[in-house]
C-alpha positions in Angstrom: 309.4 161.5 158.6 311.4 164.5 159.9 309.6 167.8 160.0 311.6 171.0 159.6 311.5 173.7 162.3 309.9 176.1 159.9 307.1 173.7 159.1 306.5 173.0 162.8 306.4 176.8 163.4 303.9 177.3 160.6 301.7 174.4 161.9 301.7 176.0 165.4 300.9 179.4 164.0 298.0 178.1 161.9 296.5 176.1 164.7 296.6 179.1 166.9 294.8 181.5 164.5 291.3 180.8 166.0 292.8 181.2 169.5 294.4 184.5 168.5 291.1 185.8 167.1 289.4 184.9 170.4 292.2 186.4 172.4 291.9 189.7 170.5 288.2 189.9 171.4 288.7 189.0 175.0 291.7 191.3 175.6 289.9 194.1 173.9 287.4 193.9 176.7 290.3 193.8 179.2 291.7 196.9 177.5 288.4 198.7 177.9 288.3 197.9 181.6 291.8 199.1 182.0 290.5 202.5 180.7 287.7 202.4 183.1 290.2 201.7 185.9 292.2 204.7 184.7 295.2 202.6 183.6 297.2 204.2 180.9 297.4 202.7 177.4 301.1 201.9 177.8 300.6 200.2 181.2 297.6 198.1 179.9 299.5 197.0 176.8 302.6 196.1 178.7 300.5 194.2 181.2 299.1 192.0 178.4 302.4 191.6 176.5 304.2 190.4 179.6 301.6 188.2 181.2 299.2 186.5 178.7 296.8 185.3 181.4 293.1 186.3 181.2 292.0 185.3 184.6 295.1 186.6 186.3 294.9 190.0 184.5 291.2 190.5 185.1 291.6 189.5 188.8 294.6 191.7 189.1 292.9 194.6 187.6 290.1 194.3 190.2 292.7 194.3 192.9 294.4 197.4 191.4 291.0 199.2 191.5 290.4 198.1 195.1 293.9 199.4 195.9 294.8 196.0 197.4 298.2 195.4 199.0 301.1 193.8 197.1 300.8 190.7 199.2 297.1 190.3 198.3 297.9 190.8 194.6 300.8 188.3 194.7 298.8 185.6 196.6 295.7 186.0 194.3 297.9 185.7 191.3 299.5 182.6 192.8 296.1 181.0 193.3 294.6 182.0 189.9 297.7 180.9 187.9 298.6 177.8 189.9 296.9 175.6 187.3 299.8 176.5 184.9 302.1 174.4 187.2 300.0 171.4 186.3 299.9 172.2 182.6 303.7 172.8 182.6 304.2 169.4 184.2 302.1 167.7 181.6 303.8 169.5 178.7 307.2 168.7 180.1 306.3 165.0 179.6 305.0 165.8 176.1 308.2 167.5 175.0 311.0 165.4 173.5 313.4 164.3 176.2 316.3 165.9 174.2 314.6 169.4 174.5 317.0 171.7 176.3 316.1 173.7 179.4 316.2 177.1 177.6 313.6 175.8 175.1 311.5 174.4 177.9 311.6 177.8 179.7 310.5 179.6 176.5 307.7 177.1 175.9 306.5 177.6 179.5 306.1 181.3 179.1 303.5 180.8 176.4 301.3 178.3 178.2 297.7 179.2 178.3 294.6 177.1 178.6 294.0 177.2 174.9 297.7 176.7 173.8 297.9 173.9 176.3 294.9 172.3 174.6 296.2 172.3 171.1 299.7 171.3 172.3 298.4 168.2 174.0 296.4 167.4 170.9 299.6 167.1 168.8 300.3 163.5 167.8 303.5 162.2 169.3 306.0 164.3 171.0 305.7 168.1 171.1 308.4 170.1 169.4 309.2 173.6 170.9 309.0 175.2 167.5 305.3 174.3 167.3 304.8 176.1 170.6 306.7 179.1 169.3 304.4 179.2 166.2 301.4 179.2 168.5 302.9 181.9 170.7 303.8 184.0 167.7 300.0 184.2 166.9 298.5 184.3 170.4 300.8 186.9 172.1 300.5 189.7 169.4 296.7 189.2 169.2 296.3 189.3 173.0 298.5 192.4 173.2 296.9 194.2 170.2 293.5 193.5 171.6 294.4 195.2 174.8 296.0 198.2 173.0 292.8 198.6 170.9 290.5 198.3 173.9 292.5 200.7 175.9 292.6 203.2 173.0 288.9 203.3 172.0 287.7 203.7 175.6 284.0 203.5 176.1 282.9 203.8 172.6 281.4 200.4 172.2 277.9 199.7 173.6 277.4 197.4 176.6 275.7 194.6 174.5 278.8 194.2 172.3 281.0 194.2 175.4 279.0 191.4 177.0 279.2 189.4 173.7 283.0 189.8 173.6 283.3 188.7 177.2 282.0 185.2 176.5 284.1 184.7 173.4 286.7 182.7 175.3 284.2 180.0 176.1 283.6 179.5 172.4 287.4 178.9 172.0 287.3 176.2 174.7 284.5 174.4 172.8 286.3 174.7 169.5 289.4 173.1 171.1 287.8 170.1 172.9 285.2 169.0 170.4 287.4 167.8 167.5 289.6 165.5 169.6 286.7 164.3 171.7 284.9 163.2 168.5 287.9 161.1 167.5 288.9 159.7 170.9 286.5 158.1 173.4 288.9 158.5 176.2 289.1 162.3 175.6 285.3 162.4 175.4 285.0 160.6 178.7 287.5 163.0 180.4 285.6 166.0 179.0 282.2 164.8 180.2 283.6 163.8 183.6 285.3 167.2 183.9 281.9 168.9 183.2 280.1 166.8 185.8 282.8 167.3 188.4 282.9 171.1 187.8 279.1 171.2 188.1 279.2 169.3 191.5 281.7 171.8 192.8 279.3 174.6 191.9 276.1 173.2 193.4 277.1 171.0 196.3 277.3 172.5 199.8 280.8 173.2 201.1 282.3 172.5 197.7 280.7 175.6 196.3 282.5 177.7 198.9 285.9 176.9 197.4 287.4 179.7 195.3 287.3 179.4 191.5 291.1 179.2 191.3 291.2 176.2 193.8 288.2 174.6 192.0 290.2 174.5 188.8 293.2 173.0 190.5 291.3 170.4 192.5 289.2 169.3 189.5 292.2 169.1 187.3 294.1 166.9 189.7 291.1 164.6 190.2 290.4 164.2 186.5 294.1 163.9 185.5 294.7 161.3 188.1 291.7 159.2 187.1 292.6 159.5 183.4 296.2 158.5 184.1 295.2 155.5 186.1 292.4 154.1 183.9 293.6 155.3 180.5 297.4 155.4 180.6 299.0 156.8 177.4 301.6 154.6 175.8 305.1 156.2 175.4 305.5 157.7 171.9 308.5 159.3 170.2 308.7 162.4 168.1 310.4 162.0 164.8 
């Protein structure tokens, strides 16, 4: 059955609504922190619109406050966002082989942890229009959240800010639970990822590795084991 581009876009937009709501809450906190760091409303909003990376933006904001050098900022962003290289590689295999390079470049701009999650959960091959639908929801919500946070300043009490800061973890849970309940392989990978991440937090030497490198190393280990023991059969997108 051939699905139209509009239907694919609508499906991506619909699937990304929970992500967009979570993004709004998290980026609102980012906007508030931008105000504390004396970043203007325009600068904060432009930063979120052009980047769409929570860890990178929060880390970059800390460096701006600390008046770090451009080299420090660039290197930190490289480390924090290096995981997107792995995600892009995985999604490049998920996309239909006929997908053009311009489409692939546009899809890569909207890759986040959550969008990557729902994209990989799509049955069969991934169509770029699904990704465009997800991006059409996620990017405005992330940008508007930052705009709102930067505008309202320090009006909200600390308890609410703390609650908003953990909203992104709720999104992760909402993304992994449904497919894990349906697929034992995904459940195994999720559990193994949690155990491996815990070991990197508590074991000597391993707990000295930066958070950015931990994500990369754990991802490579888990992805390699999953690819070796549970190879995915080639499927085609109709």
